[in-house]
C-alpha positions as CSV (number, residue, x, y, z in Angstrom):
1,M,5.0,12.2,-78.7
2,P,5.1,11.1,-75.1
3,A,3.4,7.8,-76.0
4,K,6.3,7.0,-78.4
5,L,8.9,7.7,-75.7
6,K,7.1,5.7,-73.1
7,K,7.3,2.5,-75.2
8,T,10.7,2.9,-76.8
9,G,12.6,5.2,-74.5
10,S,15.3,7.5,-76.1
11,A,15.3,5.4,-79.3
12,G,11.8,6.8,-80.1
13,R,13.6,9.5,-82.2
14,F,14.4,6.8,-84.8
15,G,10.7,5.8,-85.4
16,A,10.4,2.5,-87.2
17,R,13.9,2.4,-88.6
18,Y,16.9,0.1,-87.7
19,G,15.0,-2.7,-86.1
20,K,13.7,-3.4,-82.6
21,R,16.8,-5.2,-81.3
22,T,19.2,-2.5,-82.4
23,R,17.1,0.2,-80.8
24,A,16.7,-1.8,-77.6
25,K,20.5,-2.1,-77.3
26,L,20.9,1.6,-77.9
27,V,18.4,2.4,-75.1
28,G,20.4,0.2,-72.7
29,V,23.7,2.0,-73.4
30,E,22.2,5.5,-73.2
31,K,20.5,4.7,-69.9
32,K,23.9,3.6,-68.5
33,Q,25.9,6.5,-69.8
34,R,23.5,9.2,-68.6
35,K,23.2,8.2,-65.0
36,K,25.7,9.4,-62.4
37,Q,28.6,7.0,-61.9
38,K,30.9,6.2,-59.0
39,C,34.1,8.3,-59.0
40,P,37.3,6.2,-59.0
41,L,39.1,9.0,-57.1
42,C,36.8,9.9,-54.3
43,S,34.4,6.9,-54.4
44,K,31.2,9.1,-54.4
45,L,28.3,9.2,-56.9
46,G,28.8,12.2,-59.0
47,V,30.7,11.4,-62.2
48,K,29.0,12.6,-65.4
49,R,30.0,12.1,-69.0
50,L,31.2,15.2,-70.7
51,S,32.0,13.7,-74.1
52,K,33.4,10.5,-75.5
53,G,35.7,9.0,-72.9
54,I,35.9,12.3,-70.8
55,W,34.3,12.2,-67.4
56,K,34.0,14.8,-64.6
57,C,33.2,14.3,-60.9
58,S,31.0,17.0,-59.5
59,K,32.1,16.2,-55.9
60,C,35.9,16.4,-56.2
61,N,35.9,18.5,-59.4
62,K,38.4,16.1,-61.1
63,K,38.3,15.5,-64.9
64,F,39.7,12.3,-66.2
65,A,39.6,9.9,-69.2
66,S,38.2,6.4,-69.1
67,N,35.8,4.2,-71.0
68,T,33.7,5.7,-73.8
69,Y,30.1,5.0,-72.6
70,Y,30.2,4.1,-68.9
71,L,32.7,3.5,-66.1
72,E,33.4,0.0,-64.9
């Protein structure tokens, strides 16, 4: 299984379904949403996504709502 993940990233779970372009777009969005983002309140890297549109900063412990997949 590691060979499948190395080539396709997190979209390897779909196998050969849905097409290459769709799976590539999904990988891009998932990479952005899973990395730590910059907090709009304290300006430090530490915001993680809890669920759709709900974010929490690990530095200042604030929870807030914003964009669904990643902060801009």
